[in-house]
C-alpha beads as a LAMMPS data file, in Angstrom:
LAMMPS data file: protein, C-alpha beads

299 atoms
298 bonds

1 atom types
1 bond types

-500.0 500.0 xlo xhi
-500.0 500.0 ylo yhi
-500.0 500.0 zlo zhi

Masses

1 110.0

Atoms # bond

1 1 1 0.000 0.000 0.000
2 1 1 1.328 3.404 -0.950
3 1 1 2.147 5.684 1.967
4 1 1 0.710 9.046 0.930
5 1 1 2.065 11.573 3.383
6 1 1 0.247 14.848 4.065
7 1 1 0.100 17.250 1.141
8 1 1 -0.317 20.708 2.637
9 1 1 -1.094 22.354 -0.696
10 1 1 -4.179 20.137 -0.975
11 1 1 -5.935 22.280 1.624
12 1 1 -6.528 25.077 -0.882
13 1 1 -9.161 23.585 -3.145
14 1 1 -11.723 20.815 -3.046
15 1 1 -10.931 18.082 -5.588
16 1 1 -13.557 17.099 -8.136
17 1 1 -14.624 13.955 -6.251
18 1 1 -15.726 16.049 -3.260
19 1 1 -18.014 18.372 -5.210
20 1 1 -21.675 17.392 -5.074
21 1 1 -24.983 19.173 -5.429
22 1 1 -27.155 19.357 -2.342
23 1 1 -30.482 17.557 -2.821
24 1 1 -33.671 19.535 -2.400
25 1 1 -37.330 18.718 -2.406
26 1 1 -40.488 18.135 -0.400
27 1 1 -39.255 14.946 1.330
28 1 1 -36.234 16.812 2.718
29 1 1 -38.460 19.598 4.005
30 1 1 -40.885 17.066 5.483
31 1 1 -38.085 15.397 7.473
32 1 1 -36.907 18.736 8.829
33 1 1 -40.477 19.602 9.786
34 1 1 -40.858 16.432 11.879
35 1 1 -37.613 17.109 13.732
36 1 1 -38.461 20.757 14.342
37 1 1 -41.974 20.008 15.557
38 1 1 -40.660 17.462 18.073
39 1 1 -37.743 19.733 19.083
40 1 1 -35.076 17.139 18.322
41 1 1 -31.414 17.525 17.494
42 1 1 -29.585 15.534 14.843
43 1 1 -25.882 15.036 14.351
44 1 1 -26.629 15.663 10.683
45 1 1 -27.351 19.323 11.424
46 1 1 -25.189 19.944 14.486
47 1 1 -22.043 18.399 12.988
48 1 1 -22.675 19.926 9.536
49 1 1 -22.616 16.538 7.829
50 1 1 -22.148 16.815 4.039
51 1 1 -24.714 14.042 3.522
52 1 1 -27.562 15.803 5.293
53 1 1 -29.484 16.648 2.137
54 1 1 -29.327 13.106 0.834
55 1 1 -30.348 11.552 4.158
56 1 1 -33.165 13.985 4.906
57 1 1 -34.465 13.566 1.362
58 1 1 -34.682 9.808 2.047
59 1 1 -36.479 10.530 5.343
60 1 1 -33.624 9.310 7.537
61 1 1 -31.726 11.094 10.290
62 1 1 -29.343 10.340 13.149
63 1 1 -30.875 11.503 16.412
64 1 1 -28.557 13.312 18.828
65 1 1 -29.648 13.101 22.448
66 1 1 -28.393 14.629 25.729
67 1 1 -28.668 18.141 24.351
68 1 1 -26.882 20.038 21.624
69 1 1 -23.797 21.146 23.569
70 1 1 -20.736 18.961 24.155
71 1 1 -18.546 19.084 27.252
72 1 1 -15.455 18.168 25.219
73 1 1 -13.566 20.246 22.720
74 1 1 -12.525 17.998 19.859
75 1 1 -10.855 20.206 17.285
76 1 1 -12.465 18.563 14.246
77 1 1 -16.077 18.736 15.400
78 1 1 -18.692 21.354 14.549
79 1 1 -20.949 20.547 17.524
80 1 1 -21.036 23.436 19.997
81 1 1 -18.668 23.128 22.966
82 1 1 -19.781 24.898 26.144
83 1 1 -21.364 24.386 29.538
84 1 1 -23.788 21.459 29.792
85 1 1 -27.529 21.669 29.300
86 1 1 -30.161 20.074 31.570
87 1 1 -31.473 16.718 30.414
88 1 1 -34.926 16.693 28.824
89 1 1 -37.035 13.930 30.425
90 1 1 -39.342 13.658 27.400
91 1 1 -36.548 13.394 24.837
92 1 1 -36.556 9.556 24.607
93 1 1 -40.267 9.499 23.820
94 1 1 -39.890 12.313 21.280
95 1 1 -37.139 10.383 19.519
96 1 1 -39.399 7.336 19.392
97 1 1 -42.273 9.426 18.058
98 1 1 -40.096 10.877 15.292
99 1 1 -38.732 7.463 14.363
100 1 1 -42.289 6.154 14.081
101 1 1 -43.479 9.130 12.048
102 1 1 -40.538 8.771 9.664
103 1 1 -41.209 5.007 9.500
104 1 1 -37.571 4.212 10.155
105 1 1 -36.568 0.571 9.849
106 1 1 -33.162 1.271 11.438
107 1 1 -32.916 3.925 14.154
108 1 1 -29.530 5.503 14.872
109 1 1 -29.053 7.279 18.203
110 1 1 -25.945 9.244 19.093
111 1 1 -25.191 12.000 21.590
112 1 1 -22.918 14.765 22.644
113 1 1 -20.404 13.828 25.346
114 1 1 -21.650 14.623 28.843
115 1 1 -18.699 14.278 31.207
116 1 1 -20.657 16.388 33.706
117 1 1 -23.177 13.607 34.351
118 1 1 -22.314 10.815 36.825
119 1 1 -23.314 8.154 34.277
120 1 1 -22.245 10.148 31.215
121 1 1 -25.832 9.977 29.980
122 1 1 -25.842 6.168 29.732
123 1 1 -29.266 5.742 31.293
124 1 1 -30.727 8.371 28.974
125 1 1 -29.492 6.160 26.115
126 1 1 -31.207 3.204 27.795
127 1 1 -34.496 5.069 28.113
128 1 1 -34.300 6.092 24.453
129 1 1 -33.614 2.533 23.303
130 1 1 -36.583 1.266 25.318
131 1 1 -38.858 4.013 24.007
132 1 1 -37.960 3.226 20.393
133 1 1 -38.392 -0.523 20.987
134 1 1 -41.878 0.143 22.386
135 1 1 -42.963 2.281 19.424
136 1 1 -41.135 0.336 16.690
137 1 1 -40.627 -3.257 17.874
138 1 1 -39.574 -4.435 14.415
139 1 1 -36.944 -1.740 13.870
140 1 1 -33.255 -2.330 14.465
141 1 1 -31.401 0.109 16.709
142 1 1 -27.852 1.412 16.441
143 1 1 -26.175 3.506 19.118
144 1 1 -23.090 5.652 18.619
145 1 1 -21.931 6.480 22.128
146 1 1 -19.213 8.550 23.760
147 1 1 -16.555 6.706 25.771
148 1 1 -18.269 7.241 29.163
149 1 1 -14.763 8.004 30.495
150 1 1 -14.150 4.268 30.339
151 1 1 -16.592 3.428 33.149
152 1 1 -17.639 -0.133 32.470
153 1 1 -20.902 0.085 34.418
154 1 1 -22.120 2.797 32.050
155 1 1 -20.929 0.993 28.923
156 1 1 -22.674 -2.126 30.236
157 1 1 -25.927 -0.268 30.890
158 1 1 -26.216 0.712 27.233
159 1 1 -25.063 -2.660 25.903
160 1 1 -27.480 -4.496 28.228
161 1 1 -30.373 -2.501 26.740
162 1 1 -29.863 -4.561 23.592
163 1 1 -29.020 -2.267 20.678
164 1 1 -28.463 -4.255 17.510
165 1 1 -25.329 -2.245 16.716
166 1 1 -22.962 -0.688 19.258
167 1 1 -20.846 1.956 17.553
168 1 1 -18.031 3.982 19.058
169 1 1 -15.628 5.901 16.857
170 1 1 -11.879 6.025 17.381
171 1 1 -11.934 8.970 14.890
172 1 1 -8.199 9.181 14.140
173 1 1 -4.836 7.493 14.635
174 1 1 -3.320 7.453 18.145
175 1 1 -0.461 9.826 17.263
176 1 1 -2.961 12.616 16.530
177 1 1 -5.166 12.274 19.608
178 1 1 -3.589 15.153 21.528
179 1 1 -4.348 17.491 18.638
180 1 1 -7.645 16.045 17.412
181 1 1 -9.298 14.561 20.535
182 1 1 -7.455 16.102 23.493
183 1 1 -9.890 14.820 26.134
184 1 1 -10.119 11.284 24.761
185 1 1 -7.804 8.274 24.853
186 1 1 -7.235 5.832 22.010
187 1 1 -6.733 2.924 24.407
188 1 1 -9.950 3.806 26.232
189 1 1 -11.947 3.708 23.002
190 1 1 -10.468 0.336 22.088
191 1 1 -11.305 -0.982 25.549
192 1 1 -14.942 0.103 25.188
193 1 1 -15.320 -1.870 21.972
194 1 1 -13.537 -4.864 23.475
195 1 1 -15.698 -4.756 26.606
196 1 1 -18.922 -4.739 24.586
197 1 1 -17.792 -7.647 22.418
198 1 1 -16.519 -9.724 25.335
199 1 1 -19.675 -9.263 27.398
200 1 1 -22.133 -9.326 24.492
201 1 1 -20.457 -11.625 21.949
202 1 1 -23.541 -11.674 19.734
203 1 1 -23.572 -7.889 19.476
204 1 1 -22.403 -6.172 16.301
205 1 1 -19.668 -3.649 17.071
206 1 1 -18.664 -0.805 14.826
207 1 1 -16.163 2.047 14.705
208 1 1 -15.106 4.843 12.386
209 1 1 -12.080 6.875 11.424
210 1 1 -11.529 10.094 9.481
211 1 1 -8.576 10.559 7.147
212 1 1 -6.957 13.773 5.980
213 1 1 -5.888 15.018 9.411
214 1 1 -2.184 14.290 9.007
215 1 1 -2.102 10.513 9.403
216 1 1 -0.209 8.188 7.081
217 1 1 -1.749 5.237 5.308
218 1 1 0.400 2.887 7.388
219 1 1 -1.116 4.384 10.539
220 1 1 -4.624 3.842 9.173
221 1 1 -3.818 0.169 8.633
222 1 1 -2.482 -0.077 12.186
223 1 1 -5.810 1.265 13.487
224 1 1 -7.677 -1.317 11.412
225 1 1 -5.544 -4.061 12.955
226 1 1 -6.144 -2.698 16.459
227 1 1 -9.906 -2.648 15.895
228 1 1 -9.966 -6.204 14.614
229 1 1 -7.872 -7.290 17.601
230 1 1 -10.720 -6.211 19.911
231 1 1 -13.340 -7.920 17.762
232 1 1 -14.757 -4.891 15.969
233 1 1 -17.114 -6.077 13.201
234 1 1 -17.605 -2.969 11.074
235 1 1 -15.469 -0.005 10.022
236 1 1 -16.333 3.262 8.320
237 1 1 -13.598 5.405 6.766
238 1 1 -14.299 8.875 5.374
239 1 1 -12.615 12.122 4.411
240 1 1 -12.293 14.813 7.083
241 1 1 -13.805 18.076 5.868
242 1 1 -13.136 21.259 7.817
243 1 1 -16.436 22.584 9.259
244 1 1 -15.145 26.166 9.645
245 1 1 -11.894 28.186 9.672
246 1 1 -11.617 27.724 13.445
247 1 1 -11.358 23.948 13.100
248 1 1 -8.334 21.866 12.151
249 1 1 -7.270 22.314 8.532
250 1 1 -7.383 19.467 6.055
251 1 1 -3.876 18.098 5.570
252 1 1 -4.698 16.035 2.483
253 1 1 -7.615 14.995 0.330
254 1 1 -7.436 11.235 0.015
255 1 1 -8.323 10.040 -3.516
256 1 1 -11.085 7.475 -4.071
257 1 1 -8.605 4.808 -5.147
258 1 1 -6.885 5.033 -1.767
259 1 1 -10.215 4.553 -0.013
260 1 1 -10.648 1.435 -2.147
261 1 1 -7.272 0.198 -0.881
262 1 1 -8.351 0.785 2.707
263 1 1 -11.493 -1.253 2.020
264 1 1 -9.498 -4.115 0.511
265 1 1 -7.183 -4.189 3.507
266 1 1 -10.063 -4.042 6.010
267 1 1 -11.856 -6.894 4.260
268 1 1 -8.713 -9.025 4.332
269 1 1 -8.362 -8.316 8.052
270 1 1 -11.795 -9.833 8.620
271 1 1 -14.241 -6.947 9.095
272 1 1 -17.766 -8.141 8.411
273 1 1 -18.747 -4.805 6.892
274 1 1 -16.574 -2.058 5.407
275 1 1 -17.610 1.377 4.138
276 1 1 -14.675 3.371 2.800
277 1 1 -15.155 6.392 0.545
278 1 1 -14.733 10.172 0.757
279 1 1 -18.300 10.902 1.925
280 1 1 -18.659 7.926 4.243
281 1 1 -19.706 8.856 7.769
282 1 1 -20.491 6.686 10.810
283 1 1 -24.238 6.692 10.305
284 1 1 -24.467 7.217 6.551
285 1 1 -26.416 4.346 4.952
286 1 1 -26.421 2.624 8.354
287 1 1 -29.720 0.859 7.607
288 1 1 -28.355 -0.636 4.407
289 1 1 -25.184 -1.749 6.197
290 1 1 -27.204 -3.491 8.906
291 1 1 -29.333 -5.265 6.323
292 1 1 -26.196 -6.608 4.655
293 1 1 -24.759 -8.104 7.839
294 1 1 -28.052 -9.232 9.397
295 1 1 -29.578 -10.594 6.220
296 1 1 -32.905 -9.047 7.128
297 1 1 -34.809 -5.776 7.006
298 1 1 -36.225 -6.360 10.488
299 1 1 -34.855 -7.325 13.860

Bonds

1 1 1 2
2 1 2 3
3 1 3 4
4 1 4 5
5 1 5 6
6 1 6 7
7 1 7 8
8 1 8 9
9 1 9 10
10 1 10 11
11 1 11 12
12 1 12 13
13 1 13 14
14 1 14 15
15 1 15 16
16 1 16 17
17 1 17 18
18 1 18 19
19 1 19 20
20 1 20 21
21 1 21 22
22 1 22 23
23 1 23 24
24 1 24 25
25 1 25 26
26 1 26 27
27 1 27 28
28 1 28 29
29 1 29 30
30 1 30 31
31 1 31 32
32 1 32 33
33 1 33 34
34 1 34 35
35 1 35 36
36 1 36 37
37 1 37 38
38 1 38 39
39 1 39 40
40 1 40 41
41 1 41 42
42 1 42 43
43 1 43 44
44 1 44 45
45 1 45 46
46 1 46 47
47 1 47 48
48 1 48 49
49 1 49 50
50 1 50 51
51 1 51 52
52 1 52 53
53 1 53 54
54 1 54 55
55 1 55 56
56 1 56 57
57 1 57 58
58 1 58 59
59 1 59 60
60 1 60 61
61 1 61 62
62 1 62 63
63 1 63 64
64 1 64 65
65 1 65 66
66 1 66 67
67 1 67 68
68 1 68 69
69 1 69 70
70 1 70 71
71 1 71 72
72 1 72 73
73 1 73 74
74 1 74 75
75 1 75 76
76 1 76 77
77 1 77 78
78 1 78 79
79 1 79 80
80 1 80 81
81 1 81 82
82 1 82 83
83 1 83 84
84 1 84 85
85 1 85 86
86 1 86 87
87 1 87 88
88 1 88 89
89 1 89 90
90 1 90 91
91 1 91 92
92 1 92 93
93 1 93 94
94 1 94 95
95 1 95 96
96 1 96 97
97 1 97 98
98 1 98 99
99 1 99 100
100 1 100 101
101 1 101 102
102 1 102 103
103 1 103 104
104 1 104 105
105 1 105 106
106 1 106 107
107 1 107 108
108 1 108 109
109 1 109 110
110 1 110 111
111 1 111 112
112 1 112 113
113 1 113 114
114 1 114 115
115 1 115 116
116 1 116 117
117 1 117 118
118 1 118 119
119 1 119 120
120 1 120 121
121 1 121 122
122 1 122 123
123 1 123 124
124 1 124 125
125 1 125 126
126 1 126 127
127 1 127 128
128 1 128 129
129 1 129 130
130 1 130 131
131 1 131 132
132 1 132 133
133 1 133 134
134 1 134 135
135 1 135 136
136 1 136 137
137 1 137 138
138 1 138 139
139 1 139 140
140 1 140 141
141 1 141 142
142 1 142 143
143 1 143 144
144 1 144 145
145 1 145 146
146 1 146 147
147 1 147 148
148 1 148 149
149 1 149 150
150 1 150 151
151 1 151 152
152 1 152 153
153 1 153 154
154 1 154 155
155 1 155 156
156 1 156 157
157 1 157 158
158 1 158 159
159 1 159 160
160 1 160 161
161 1 161 162
162 1 162 163
163 1 163 164
164 1 164 165
165 1 165 166
166 1 166 167
167 1 167 168
168 1 168 169
169 1 169 170
170 1 170 171
171 1 171 172
172 1 172 173
173 1 173 174
174 1 174 175
175 1 175 176
176 1 176 177
177 1 177 178
178 1 178 179
179 1 179 180
180 1 180 181
181 1 181 182
182 1 182 183
183 1 183 184
184 1 184 185
185 1 185 186
186 1 186 187
187 1 187 188
188 1 188 189
189 1 189 190
190 1 190 191
191 1 191 192
192 1 192 193
193 1 193 194
194 1 194 195
195 1 195 196
196 1 196 197
197 1 197 198
198 1 198 199
199 1 199 200
200 1 200 201
201 1 201 202
202 1 202 203
203 1 203 204
204 1 204 205
205 1 205 206
206 1 206 207
207 1 207 208
208 1 208 209
209 1 209 210
210 1 210 211
211 1 211 212
212 1 212 213
213 1 213 214
214 1 214 215
215 1 215 216
216 1 216 217
217 1 217 218
218 1 218 219
219 1 219 220
220 1 220 221
221 1 221 222
222 1 222 223
223 1 223 224
224 1 224 225
225 1 225 226
226 1 226 227
227 1 227 228
228 1 228 229
229 1 229 230
230 1 230 231
231 1 231 232
232 1 232 233
233 1 233 234
234 1 234 235
235 1 235 236
236 1 236 237
237 1 237 238
238 1 238 239
239 1 239 240
240 1 240 241
241 1 241 242
242 1 242 243
243 1 243 244
244 1 244 245
245 1 245 246
246 1 246 247
247 1 247 248
248 1 248 249
249 1 249 250
250 1 250 251
251 1 251 252
252 1 252 253
253 1 253 254
254 1 254 255
255 1 255 256
256 1 256 257
257 1 257 258
258 1 258 259
259 1 259 260
260 1 260 261
261 1 261 262
262 1 262 263
263 1 263 264
264 1 264 265
265 1 265 266
266 1 266 267
267 1 267 268
268 1 268 269
269 1 269 270
270 1 270 271
271 1 271 272
272 1 272 273
273 1 273 274
274 1 274 275
275 1 275 276
276 1 276 277
277 1 277 278
278 1 278 279
279 1 279 280
280 1 280 281
281 1 281 282
282 1 282 283
283 1 283 284
284 1 284 285
285 1 285 286
286 1 286 287
287 1 287 288
288 1 288 289
289 1 289 290
290 1 290 291
291 1 291 292
292 1 292 293
293 1 293 294
294 1 294 295
295 1 295 296
296 1 296 297
297 1 297 298
298 1 298 299
């Protein structure tokens, strides 16, 4: 595998493969209307995901619970970083109501990080999972959680609630953590995924990484090996895109053929599902990915 080192000049202009037209139409507006009426946050909007138009137009969204303000200050992320917000007791039921109204067959629930809460928000995840199960018993559920500061009792609480997919992103290579995720630990994220797999061996575990932050291709492969070593089943690999001038700059735009090489390597390492392309994100096409690995459109 070629080792493409950072190309600083690549920051200046988006390459052709990253230029897309934003979808528009009544289905997109209808999705936004449901979310606004139920006063729900999505990572699609808060993190300025480039796929938001496509997803909303297909009446899908990734719900973001525990508020819209993160207690950590990751330098790649567009979600607001400030003092914590009070929890909303009705949020789990509102998420379930939106999922039912959108007729979701696969419900993805993520959150901001809430280091201020004793349980990190784990039991709010549990309540949301139960609320969705009650309203949509045939739907599959995927959670994308923070690291809960490594506290196993909180990781266990969410895993015990029975999500079909437990996702936790490592985001980048360990060498870049101090710059990209200063309040996180690579080893802690790996331990979370290992803990879930060891204690819930039938669970489907998933993680994701961004490229273009200054990593080398060899480092990406090392992360893939680390994830497989802890039993991770699925990997998503996508291009980092700078949300604003105050966020980390893009160090390189990885070409599509390199993403194809990542996918080939990940498949050889034994991942059950691999999504590797410039616009891939953790929750993008999550329903389709689950259908591939589960062999079913229902639970």
